[in-house]
C-alpha positions, 0 to 999 in steps of 0.5 A: 313659632309658637305652639298650637294652643288647642288640646285634645281636652278642648276638642272633647269639651267642644264635642260634649264628651262628659265621660272619660274618653278611651285611648282610641278616641284620644289618639284619633283627636290627637292625630287631628290637632296637627292637621288643624294647625297646618290648615290654619297656617295655610288659611291665615298665615304660617305664623298666625297668632296662635294665642288669638282666641279666634285661632283657638276656636278655629282650631277646636272647630277644625279638629272636631270636624275632622274627628267627628265627620258625621257632621249631622247639621242642617244646611243653615247650621252648616252655613252659619258655622262655615261663615263664622270660620271664614270671617275669623280667618279673613280677619286674622289674615288682614290683621297679619298683613297690617302687621307686616 
């Protein structure tokens, strides 16, 4: 199985960190990466294409959400965010079925 393509730096960039994060921030983000990968395995397929840019974006989104659960979003922003994530996962599931 391919390695998860999302790094702590990807998540930090997504979250808009401009300064060097402290050790606790890095440990917390690194703890979220396997959970994000497992989430995608369950949502798409165990051997989903980890190099697909949509998978990487989903992994970043999921890890960032798990890390930064303050979630200050308007209802419409949250709905758009979740719709994009659902659409990405559905596309990848359908593509996986076509391959098998």
